[in-house]
LUMSEKOL-798471 format. One record per residue: residue in three letters; residue number from 0; z, x, y of N, C-alpha, C in turn. Coordinates in nm, 4 decimals, always signed. Layout:
(r ALA,NUM,(Z,X,Y),(Z,X,Y),(Z,X,Y))
...
end
This chain:
(r MET,0,(-1.2557,+0.8895,-1.4253),(-1.1779,+0.8557,-1.3088),(-1.0326,+0.8349,-1.3506))
(r LYS,1,(-0.9413,+0.8974,-1.2786),(-0.7986,+0.8878,-1.3086),(-0.7434,+0.7533,-1.2628))
(r LYS,2,(-0.6683,+0.6904,-1.3497),(-0.6052,+0.5635,-1.3139),(-0.4696,+0.5902,-1.2510))
(r CYS,3,(-0.4363,+0.5104,-1.1509),(-0.3023,+0.5130,-1.0954),(-0.2679,+0.3697,-1.0568))
(r ASN,4,(-0.1410,+0.3403,-1.0509),(-0.1070,+0.2035,-1.0137),(-0.1143,+0.1884,-0.8619))
(r PHE,5,(-0.1130,+0.0645,-0.8180),(-0.1313,+0.0374,-0.6757),(-0.0197,+0.0983,-0.5912))
(r GLY,6,(+0.1019,+0.0934,-0.6418),(+0.2149,+0.1513,-0.5690),(+0.1981,+0.3003,-0.5460))
(r GLU,7,(+0.1490,+0.3714,-0.6475),(+0.1244,+0.5154,-0.6327),(+0.0171,+0.5405,-0.5270))
(r LEU,8,(-0.0846,+0.4550,-0.5258),(-0.1915,+0.4686,-0.4271),(-0.1379,+0.4492,-0.2855))
(r ILE,9,(-0.0568,+0.3443,-0.2674),(+0.0009,+0.3191,-0.1354),(+0.0822,+0.4400,-0.0890))
(r ARG,10,(+0.1697,+0.4887,-0.1750),(+0.2564,+0.6007,-0.1374),(+0.1754,+0.7255,-0.1047))
(r LYS,11,(+0.0800,+0.7574,-0.1919),(-0.0025,+0.8766,-0.1721),(-0.0762,+0.8698,-0.0382))
(r GLU,12,(-0.1364,+0.7567,-0.0096),(-0.2133,+0.7428,+0.1139),(-0.1232,+0.7364,+0.2374))
(r ARG,13,(-0.0091,+0.6702,+0.2259),(+0.0845,+0.6639,+0.3383),(+0.1321,+0.8040,+0.3752))
(r VAL,14,(+0.1692,+0.8807,+0.2750),(+0.2160,+1.0184,+0.2981),(+0.1020,+1.1051,+0.3526))
(r LYS,15,(-0.0177,+1.0879,+0.2962),(-0.1338,+1.1650,+0.3424),(-0.1615,+1.1399,+0.4903))
(r HIS,16,(-0.1389,+1.0179,+0.5364),(-0.1598,+0.9829,+0.6770),(-0.0381,+1.0157,+0.7635))
(r GLY,17,(+0.0664,+1.0702,+0.7024),(+0.1860,+1.1076,+0.7763),(+0.2630,+0.9876,+0.8298))
(r MET,18,(+0.2535,+0.8747,+0.7602),(+0.3193,+0.7517,+0.8042),(+0.4536,+0.7325,+0.7365))
(r THR,19,(+0.5462,+0.6810,+0.8120),(+0.6745,+0.6404,+0.7548),(+0.6601,+0.4974,+0.7041))
(r TYR,20,(+0.7599,+0.4537,+0.6280),(+0.7617,+0.3137,+0.5852),(+0.7558,+0.2222,+0.7072))
(r ARG,21,(+0.8350,+0.2545,+0.8077),(+0.8432,+0.1708,+0.9279),(+0.7085,+0.1618,+0.9994))
(r GLU,22,(+0.6398,+0.2726,+1.0118),(+0.5091,+0.2716,+1.0790),(+0.4090,+0.1833,+1.0041))
(r LEU,23,(+0.4067,+0.1956,+0.8723),(+0.3156,+0.1128,+0.7937),(+0.3560,-0.0339,+0.8026))
(r ALA,24,(+0.4840,-0.0603,+0.8023),(+0.5338,-0.1977,+0.8144),(+0.4908,-0.2583,+0.9486))
(r GLU,25,(+0.5030,-0.1821,+1.0543),(+0.4643,-0.2322,+1.1865),(+0.3144,-0.2596,+1.1952))
(r LEU,26,(+0.2340,-0.1747,+1.1331),(+0.0883,-0.1943,+1.1344),(+0.0459,-0.3169,+1.0547))
(r THR,27,(+0.1204,-0.3497,+0.9516),(+0.0787,-0.4555,+0.8595),(+0.1529,-0.5875,+0.8772))
(r GLY,28,(+0.2670,-0.5836,+0.9434),(+0.3480,-0.7036,+0.9543),(+0.4316,-0.7297,+0.8298))
(r CYS,29,(+0.4375,-0.6336,+0.7411),(+0.5192,-0.6428,+0.6199),(+0.6547,-0.5784,+0.6487))
(r THR,30,(+0.7506,-0.6043,+0.5635),(+0.8813,-0.5417,+0.5826),(+0.8844,-0.4044,+0.5166))
(r VAL,31,(+0.9731,-0.3208,+0.5664),(+0.9929,-0.1883,+0.5075),(+1.0337,-0.2039,+0.3610))
(r ARG,32,(+1.1257,-0.2955,+0.3352),(+1.1755,-0.3176,+0.1993),(+1.0617,-0.3571,+0.1047))
(r SER,33,(+0.9716,-0.4440,+0.1503),(+0.8580,-0.4852,+0.0661),(+0.7713,-0.3655,+0.0301))
(r ILE,34,(+0.7419,-0.2827,+0.1278),(+0.6581,-0.1649,+0.1032),(+0.7269,-0.0727,+0.0025))
(r GLN,35,(+0.8572,-0.0550,+0.0175),(+0.9313,+0.0281,-0.0777),(+0.9245,-0.0312,-0.2181))
(r TYR,36,(+0.9419,-0.1617,-0.2313),(+0.9334,-0.2273,-0.3619),(+0.7948,-0.2098,-0.4240))
(r TRP,37,(+0.6905,-0.2301,-0.3442),(+0.5542,-0.2171,-0.3958),(+0.5255,-0.0750,-0.4404))
(r GLU,38,(+0.5658,+0.0232,-0.3611),(+0.5416,+0.1626,-0.3976),(+0.6126,+0.2000,-0.5271))
(r LYS,39,(+0.7317,+0.1474,-0.5466),(+0.8098,+0.1803,-0.6663),(+0.7760,+0.0914,-0.7849))
(r GLY,40,(+0.6867,-0.0057,-0.7644),(+0.6461,-0.0948,-0.8719),(+0.7531,-0.1963,-0.9109))
(r LYS,41,(+0.8491,-0.2202,-0.8222),(+0.9566,-0.3145,-0.8527),(+0.9154,-0.4590,-0.8271))
(r LYS,42,(+0.8168,-0.4793,-0.7421),(+0.7665,-0.6134,-0.7098),(+0.6150,-0.6112,-0.7117))
(r SER,43,(+0.5561,-0.7255,-0.7430),(+0.4110,-0.7398,-0.7382),(+0.3683,-0.7640,-0.5934))
(r ILE,44,(+0.2462,-0.7233,-0.5630),(+0.1924,-0.7427,-0.4288),(+0.0819,-0.8477,-0.4357))
(r SER,45,(+0.0770,-0.9346,-0.3363),(-0.0295,-1.0355,-0.3315),(-0.1587,-0.9690,-0.2831))
(r LEU,46,(-0.2702,-1.0322,-0.3107),(-0.3975,-0.9791,-0.2625),(-0.4010,-0.9784,-0.1096))
(r TYR,47,(-0.3396,-1.0774,-0.0493),(-0.3338,-1.0840,+0.0969),(-0.2622,-0.9620,+0.1545))
(r ASN,48,(-0.1454,-0.9303,+0.1015),(-0.0707,-0.8144,+0.1509),(-0.1377,-0.6834,+0.1113))
(r ALA,49,(-0.1972,-0.6790,-0.0069),(-0.2704,-0.5584,-0.0484),(-0.3839,-0.5309,+0.0497))
(r ASP,50,(-0.4518,-0.6360,+0.0917),(-0.5610,-0.6208,+0.1870),(-0.5101,-0.5640,+0.3191))
(r LYS,51,(-0.3969,-0.6143,+0.3682),(-0.3394,-0.5637,+0.4935),(-0.3021,-0.4155,+0.4805))
(r ILE,52,(-0.2419,-0.3788,+0.3678),(-0.2007,-0.2393,+0.3453),(-0.3239,-0.1486,+0.3395))
(r LEU,53,(-0.4247,-0.1896,+0.2614),(-0.5455,-0.1074,+0.2474),(-0.6162,-0.0883,+0.3811))
(r LYS,54,(-0.6258,-0.1944,+0.4592),(-0.6914,-0.1832,+0.5906),(-0.6137,-0.0892,+0.6817))
(r ALA,55,(-0.4812,-0.0987,+0.6812),(-0.3983,-0.0126,+0.7657),(-0.4135,+0.1343,+0.7272))
(r LEU,56,(-0.4389,+0.1600,+0.5983),(-0.4550,+0.2968,+0.5500),(-0.6004,+0.3431,+0.5508))
(r GLY,57,(-0.6914,+0.2551,+0.5911),(-0.8338,+0.2908,+0.5985),(-0.8988,+0.3068,+0.4622))
(r ILE,58,(-0.8571,+0.2249,+0.3662),(-0.9086,+0.2346,+0.2295),(-0.9863,+0.1078,+0.1959))
(r SER,59,(-1.1003,+0.1249,+0.1297),(-1.1697,+0.0098,+0.0743),(-1.1614,+0.0218,-0.0780))
(r MET,60,(-1.1550,-0.0931,-0.1424),(-1.1366,-0.0930,-0.2869),(-1.2222,-0.2038,-0.3468))
(r LYS,61,(-1.2886,-0.1720,-0.4550),(-1.3671,-0.2707,-0.5292),(-1.2845,-0.3162,-0.6479))
(r ILE,62,(-1.2754,-0.4469,-0.6640),(-1.2014,-0.5036,-0.7772),(-1.3033,-0.5602,-0.8755))
(r GLY,63,(-1.2950,-0.5176,-0.9993),(-1.3887,-0.5628,-1.1019),(-1.5101,-0.4733,-1.1124))
(r ASN,64,(-1.6035,-0.5156,-1.1953),(-1.7253,-0.4351,-1.2195),(-1.8304,-0.4559,-1.1155))
end
């Protein structure tokens, strides 16, 4: 299984769904700037915000074994 960081996953899925930063921000209640920071790996994302992003993108993720 190929590893990718969380920011790459967010960007890939956002683009795949044809969403802009603004659209994803509106769905999640996060700011556009925060989403940009997370995608570029400039800031860490909390589990709470990660959960909101994943749900908005229709992704489920298992953490750990």
